[in-house]
Backbone as a printed PyTorch tensor [residue, N CA C, xyz], in Angstrom:
tensor([[[183.8440, 124.2150, 262.7930],
         [183.6070, 125.6240, 263.2240],
         [182.3240, 125.6190, 263.8520]],

        [[182.0870, 126.0250, 265.2170],
         [180.7950, 126.0870, 265.9080],
         [180.1800, 127.3880, 265.6060]],

        [[178.9710, 127.3330, 265.2710],
         [178.1110, 128.4360, 264.9880],
         [177.3710, 128.9050, 266.3440]],

        [[177.4070, 130.2270, 266.5660],
         [176.7660, 130.8320, 267.5670],
         [175.2880, 131.0000, 267.3150]],

        [[174.4760, 130.2480, 268.2450],
         [172.9540, 130.3080, 268.0070],
         [172.4520, 130.9100, 269.2900]],

        [[171.9160, 132.2320, 269.1800],
         [171.3730, 132.8560, 270.4040],
         [170.2370, 132.2120, 270.9540]],

        [[170.1130, 132.1870, 272.1420],
         [169.0010, 131.6260, 272.8640],
         [168.2370, 132.7930, 273.4220]],

        [[166.7720, 132.6790, 273.1390],
         [165.9040, 133.8030, 273.7500],
         [165.9120, 133.5970, 275.2920]],

        [[166.0210, 134.8260, 275.9280],
         [165.9810, 134.7600, 277.4640],
         [164.8910, 135.6040, 278.0920]],

        [[164.1710, 136.2400, 277.2430],
         [163.0350, 137.1860, 277.8310],
         [162.6160, 138.0490, 276.9070]],

        [[162.4730, 139.3240, 277.4830],
         [161.8730, 140.3310, 276.7740],
         [162.7500, 141.6270, 276.3480]],

        [[163.0460, 141.5480, 275.1150],
         [163.7810, 140.5670, 274.3510],
         [165.2490, 140.5510, 274.6640]],

        [[165.8500, 139.2750, 274.3640],
         [167.2090, 139.2200, 274.7830],
         [167.8130, 137.9150, 274.3610]],

        [[169.1240, 137.8140, 274.3520],
         [169.9140, 136.6100, 274.1080],
         [171.0070, 136.3770, 275.0220]],

        [[171.1150, 135.1390, 275.2060],
         [172.2820, 134.8220, 276.4020],
         [172.9030, 133.4510, 275.9040]],

        [[174.1270, 133.2690, 276.2630],
         [174.8660, 132.1470, 276.0480],
         [175.8370, 131.8070, 277.1040]],

        [[175.9800, 130.6610, 277.6890],
         [177.1790, 130.1950, 278.5100],
         [178.1780, 129.6990, 277.7840]],

        [[179.2370, 130.0390, 278.1750],
         [180.6760, 129.7430, 277.3980],
         [181.8810, 129.6070, 278.4600]],

        [[182.8990, 129.0240, 278.0340],
         [184.0780, 128.8930, 278.8950],
         [184.5680, 130.1890, 279.2780]],

        [[185.0030, 130.2440, 280.5020],
         [185.6990, 131.4990, 280.9020],
         [187.1320, 131.5140, 280.5570]],

        [[187.3380, 131.8630, 279.2370],
         [188.7030, 131.9870, 278.7200],
         [188.6660, 132.9640, 277.5870]],

        [[189.8610, 133.7250, 277.1900],
         [189.8740, 134.7210, 276.3800],
         [189.2510, 134.3090, 274.9000]],

        [[189.3570, 133.1000, 274.5750],
         [188.8650, 132.7250, 273.3550],
         [187.3970, 132.8840, 273.0680]],

        [[186.6400, 132.8950, 274.3210],
         [185.2710, 133.0980, 274.3370],
         [184.8310, 134.4750, 273.6820]],

        [[185.7330, 135.4310, 273.7580],
         [185.3730, 136.7630, 273.2420],
         [184.7770, 136.8030, 271.7040]],

        [[185.3250, 135.8660, 270.9290],
         [184.7420, 135.7720, 269.6210],
         [183.4180, 135.2360, 269.6140]],

        [[182.9770, 134.2870, 270.4260],
         [181.6850, 133.7490, 270.4660],
         [180.7490, 134.8510, 271.0460]],

        [[181.1910, 135.7050, 272.1320],
         [180.4820, 136.7060, 272.5740],
         [180.1960, 137.9070, 271.6450]],

        [[181.2190, 138.1320, 270.7880],
         [181.1520, 139.1750, 269.7610],
         [180.0080, 138.7250, 268.6550]],

        [[179.9380, 137.5270, 268.4020],
         [179.0030, 136.9000, 267.4340],
         [177.5760, 137.0390, 268.0120]],

        [[177.4800, 136.7630, 269.3030],
         [176.1430, 136.9100, 269.8790],
         [175.7570, 138.3680, 269.9030]],

        [[176.4500, 139.3240, 270.2430],
         [176.1700, 140.6770, 270.1560],
         [175.8100, 141.1650, 268.8750]],

        [[176.5400, 140.5750, 267.8980],
         [176.2780, 141.0100, 266.4220],
         [174.8470, 140.5630, 266.0670]],

        [[174.5740, 139.2510, 266.3700],
         [173.3330, 138.6640, 265.9080],
         [172.1490, 139.4200, 266.5760]],

        [[172.2560, 139.6770, 267.8400],
         [171.1680, 140.4780, 268.5920],
         [171.0180, 141.8440, 267.9380]],

        [[172.0090, 142.5790, 267.8570],
         [171.8920, 143.9800, 267.2250],
         [171.4660, 144.0370, 265.8550]],

        [[171.9140, 143.1070, 265.0600],
         [171.4260, 142.9610, 263.7220],
         [169.9090, 142.5890, 263.8280]],

        [[169.4820, 141.7090, 264.5640],
         [167.9970, 141.2360, 264.8020],
         [167.1280, 142.3850, 265.0320]],

        [[167.7480, 143.4110, 265.9320],
         [166.8740, 144.5180, 266.5180],
         [167.0760, 145.7970, 265.5940]],

        [[167.6550, 145.5810, 264.3760],
         [167.9660, 146.6520, 263.3970],
         [168.8510, 147.8450, 264.1030]],

        [[169.8190, 147.3560, 264.9580],
         [170.6360, 148.4470, 265.7080],
         [172.1250, 148.0930, 265.3730]],

        [[172.3880, 147.9230, 263.9070],
         [173.7400, 147.7020, 263.3720],
         [174.7390, 148.8960, 263.6220]],

        [[174.1070, 150.0020, 263.8230],
         [175.0740, 151.1210, 264.0800],
         [175.6650, 150.9480, 265.4330]],

        [[175.3490, 150.0720, 266.3850],
         [175.8430, 149.7780, 267.7370],
         [176.9410, 148.6860, 267.7170]],

        [[177.0770, 148.0070, 266.5400],
         [177.8850, 146.8200, 266.6420],
         [179.3260, 147.0650, 266.9880]],

        [[179.8750, 148.0360, 266.5550],
         [181.3800, 148.2400, 266.6880],
         [181.5940, 148.4630, 268.2820]],

        [[180.7910, 149.4320, 268.7780],
         [180.9530, 149.7540, 270.1610],
         [180.5600, 148.4670, 271.0040]],

        [[179.3550, 147.8100, 270.6570],
         [179.0590, 146.6890, 271.4170],
         [179.8580, 145.4840, 271.4100]],

        [[180.5960, 145.2730, 270.3260],
         [181.5600, 144.1210, 270.2710],
         [182.8080, 144.5120, 270.9950]],

        [[183.3290, 145.6470, 271.0040],
         [184.3940, 146.0890, 271.7210],
         [184.1030, 145.9500, 273.1700]],

        [[182.9810, 146.4190, 273.6850],
         [182.6070, 146.3690, 274.9820],
         [182.5630, 144.9340, 275.5140]],

        [[181.8770, 144.1580, 274.7420],
         [181.7200, 142.7640, 275.3630],
         [183.1100, 142.0540, 275.2000]],

        [[183.9400, 142.2360, 274.2680],
         [185.2670, 141.7760, 274.3770],
         [186.0560, 142.0480, 275.5210]],

        [[185.9390, 143.4180, 276.0260],
         [186.6790, 143.8610, 277.1790],
         [186.1570, 143.0520, 278.4410]],

        [[184.8530, 142.8930, 278.5060],
         [184.1440, 142.2700, 279.6530],
         [184.5380, 140.8640, 279.6900]],

        [[184.4310, 140.1300, 278.4970],
         [184.8450, 138.6170, 278.6240],
         [186.2470, 138.5310, 278.9940]],

        [[187.1160, 139.4670, 278.4460],
         [188.6630, 139.4300, 278.6510],
         [188.9190, 139.7150, 280.3520]],

        [[188.1910, 140.4960, 280.7300],
         [188.2400, 140.8030, 282.1480],
         [187.9600, 139.6130, 283.0090]],

        [[186.7690, 138.9900, 282.6490],
         [186.3010, 137.8090, 283.4070],
         [187.2600, 136.6410, 283.2240]],

        [[187.8950, 136.5620, 282.1290],
         [188.7670, 135.3870, 281.8110],
         [190.0030, 135.5170, 282.4740]],

        [[190.5570, 136.8330, 282.7140],
         [191.7860, 137.2070, 283.3500],
         [191.7770, 137.1630, 284.9550]],

        [[190.4640, 137.5500, 285.6020],
         [190.3950, 137.7990, 286.7610],
         [189.5400, 136.9340, 287.7010]],

        [[188.5410, 136.2960, 287.0670],
         [187.5780, 135.6200, 287.9730],
         [187.9210, 134.3430, 288.5250]],

        [[188.8070, 133.5560, 287.7100],
         [189.0790, 132.2710, 288.1380],
         [187.9960, 131.2590, 287.9750]],

        [[187.0050, 131.5340, 287.3290],
         [185.7440, 130.7020, 287.1630],
         [185.8450, 129.8580, 285.8100]],

        [[185.2510, 128.6800, 285.7380],
         [185.2170, 127.8580, 284.7320],
         [184.2980, 128.3340, 283.5370]],

        [[183.1540, 129.0340, 283.8590],
         [182.1200, 129.2830, 282.8760],
         [181.8520, 130.7540, 283.1890]],

        [[181.3340, 131.4350, 282.0920],
         [180.8350, 132.8500, 282.1890],
         [179.5320, 132.9430, 281.2980]],

        [[178.6440, 133.7730, 281.6600],
         [177.3560, 134.0160, 280.8620],
         [177.4330, 135.2990, 280.1180]],

        [[177.2390, 135.3270, 278.9640],
         [177.1630, 136.5660, 278.2480],
         [175.5360, 136.7700, 277.8890]],

        [[175.0990, 138.1700, 278.1600],
         [173.6920, 138.3620, 277.7550],
         [173.7260, 139.6200, 277.0420]],

        [[172.6520, 139.7410, 276.1980],
         [172.4200, 140.9110, 275.4080],
         [170.9410, 141.2020, 275.5240]],

        [[170.5630, 142.3160, 276.0950],
         [169.1280, 142.5770, 276.3060],
         [168.6580, 143.8960, 275.6920]],

        [[167.3580, 144.0560, 275.4740],
         [166.8610, 145.1800, 274.9460],
         [165.8850, 145.7140, 275.8160]],

        [[166.1510, 146.3800, 276.9100],
         [164.9980, 146.8480, 277.7990],
         [164.1120, 147.7750, 277.2880]],

        [[164.5380, 148.6590, 276.4960],
         [163.9450, 149.7060, 275.8490],
         [164.2690, 149.7490, 274.3830]],

        [[163.5270, 150.2190, 273.4980],
         [163.8180, 150.3930, 272.0360],
         [165.0740, 151.0780, 271.7850]],

        [[165.4840, 152.0190, 272.6250],
         [166.6500, 152.9330, 272.4440],
         [167.8190, 152.5650, 273.4320]],

        [[167.7350, 151.3900, 274.0690],
         [168.7430, 150.9840, 275.2720],
         [169.2780, 149.4720, 275.0430]],

        [[170.4460, 149.2760, 274.9070],
         [170.8340, 147.9000, 274.8590],
         [171.7580, 147.5890, 276.2390]],

        [[171.4180, 146.3740, 276.8430],
         [172.2200, 146.1200, 278.0260],
         [173.0320, 144.8950, 277.8190]],

        [[174.4930, 145.0250, 277.8730],
         [175.3410, 143.9320, 277.6650],
         [175.8430, 143.5270, 279.1250]],

        [[175.9720, 142.2540, 279.1940],
         [176.4930, 141.7950, 280.6130],
         [177.2810, 140.5550, 280.3740]],

        [[178.2860, 140.4130, 281.1920],
         [179.1440, 139.1880, 281.4610],
         [178.9950, 138.9110, 282.8880]],

        [[178.5810, 137.5840, 283.1850],
         [178.4600, 137.3350, 284.7090],
         [179.2190, 136.0580, 284.8380]],

        [[179.9110, 135.9730, 286.0730],
         [180.4940, 134.7230, 286.4550],
         [180.2200, 134.4280, 288.0530]],

        [[181.0180, 133.3630, 288.3730],
         [180.5180, 133.1120, 289.9170],
         [181.5780, 133.6740, 290.9210]],

        [[182.3990, 134.5710, 290.2840],
         [183.3570, 135.1900, 291.1870],
         [182.7300, 136.0340, 292.1690]],

        [[182.9980, 136.0290, 293.6340],
         [182.3400, 136.7430, 294.4840],
         [182.8870, 138.2980, 294.6470]],

        [[183.9420, 138.5810, 293.9490],
         [184.5210, 139.8290, 294.0780],
         [183.9280, 140.7300, 292.8150]],

        [[183.4420, 141.8070, 292.8710],
         [183.0530, 142.7210, 291.8680],
         [184.3170, 143.1280, 291.0850]],

        [[184.1970, 143.4420, 289.6570],
         [185.3810, 143.9780, 288.9990],
         [185.6120, 145.5060, 289.2880]],

        [[186.9590, 145.7800, 289.4620],
         [187.3810, 147.0910, 289.8100],
         [188.2800, 147.6390, 288.8100]],

        [[188.1130, 148.9060, 288.4320],
         [189.2050, 149.4480, 287.6860],
         [190.4600, 149.7740, 288.3000]],

        [[191.4350, 149.5620, 287.7150],
         [192.8530, 149.6830, 288.2680],
         [193.5520, 150.7640, 287.6260]],

        [[194.3670, 151.4860, 288.4590],
         [195.2930, 152.4700, 287.8030],
         [196.2430, 151.9830, 286.8950]],

        [[196.4300, 152.5760, 285.7850],
         [197.5540, 151.9850, 284.9180],
         [198.4860, 153.2400, 284.4980]],

        [[199.6090, 152.9400, 284.2360],
         [200.5630, 153.9750, 283.7870],
         [200.4470, 154.2020, 282.3470]],

        [[200.9400, 155.0900, 281.7820],
         [200.8470, 155.5430, 280.3490],
         [201.5370, 154.3910, 279.4560]],

        [[202.5810, 153.5990, 279.9640],
         [203.2980, 152.6330, 279.0920],
         [202.7660, 151.2290, 279.3880]],

        [[201.7410, 151.2150, 280.4000],
         [201.3230, 149.7100, 280.6530],
         [200.4340, 149.2460, 279.2370]],

        [[200.6890, 147.7670, 279.1480],
         [199.9290, 147.3220, 277.8100],
         [198.4600, 146.7510, 278.1730]],

        [[198.2760, 146.7970, 279.4820],
         [196.9660, 146.3390, 279.9700],
         [196.3510, 147.0550, 281.0270]],

        [[195.1320, 146.8350, 281.4570],
         [194.6180, 147.4900, 282.6890],
         [193.8200, 148.6500, 282.3720]],

        [[193.1950, 148.7610, 281.1160],
         [192.4780, 149.8840, 280.7910],
         [191.0070, 149.4900, 280.2980]],

        [[190.6890, 148.1110, 280.3130],
         [189.4790, 147.5970, 279.9570],
         [188.3140, 148.2120, 280.4130]],

        [[188.1530, 148.1860, 281.8300],
         [186.9900, 148.6790, 282.5610],
         [186.8320, 150.0920, 282.3280]],

        [[187.9780, 150.9710, 282.2350],
         [187.8780, 152.4130, 281.9830],
         [187.2980, 152.5780, 280.6970]],

        [[187.7500, 151.7920, 279.6710],
         [187.2290, 151.8590, 278.2790],
         [185.8340, 151.6640, 278.1770]],

        [[185.3970, 150.6030, 278.8040],
         [183.9340, 150.2170, 279.0100],
         [183.1420, 151.3220, 279.5960]],

        [[183.6200, 151.9060, 280.5690],
         [182.8180, 152.9830, 281.2690],
         [182.7590, 154.2040, 280.3950]],

        [[183.8450, 154.4810, 279.6420],
         [183.8760, 155.5990, 278.7030],
         [182.9680, 155.5260, 277.5350]],

        [[182.7640, 154.2350, 277.1730],
         [181.8690, 154.0450, 276.0070],
         [180.3450, 153.6730, 276.3620]],

        [[180.0710, 153.5160, 277.6210],
         [178.7120, 153.2590, 277.9910],
         [178.4340, 153.8910, 279.3650]],

        [[177.1500, 153.9800, 279.6900],
         [176.7630, 154.3850, 280.8780],
         [175.4030, 153.7160, 281.1140]],

        [[174.9420, 153.7200, 282.3450],
         [173.7150, 153.1580, 282.7440],
         [172.5070, 154.0340, 281.9570]],

        [[172.8130, 155.3010, 282.0280],
         [171.6390, 156.2870, 281.5410],
         [171.8300, 156.7830, 280.2040]],

        [[172.8310, 156.2450, 279.4620],
         [172.9670, 156.7040, 278.1810],
         [172.2110, 155.8700, 277.2340]],

        [[171.6840, 156.4830, 276.2360],
         [170.8740, 155.6340, 275.2850],
         [171.5030, 155.0670, 274.1090]],

        [[172.8620, 155.2340, 273.9550],
         [173.5530, 154.6230, 272.8140],
         [173.7390, 153.0650, 273.1990]],

        [[174.2190, 152.6910, 274.4240],
         [174.5100, 151.4120, 274.8540],
         [174.2980, 151.3570, 276.3080]]])
């Protein structure tokens, strides 16, 4: 079993490069949990792990890249920034989904749970 070890990336934050595949979501969740626990923000773990899972899943399904990078940053004491980056030149776009579709709601869910100016995440 591989243990996730966060790497410091600045003021303050953690980052890890991992394969661009759906199974990397569990590693990304461990990274988010470790960072939020370190910063005494455990109340954000459920939302943070769900958001990072959706972002990793989206990159794995749509980017076609070999690697992705997950970062968790604390730009302010009351704001956490989660990011998944890859080398895909196209930005992610939310797609319309029908009520009986089993996928296609990830970015809509992420947007509903977080905003740039919201202090929760």
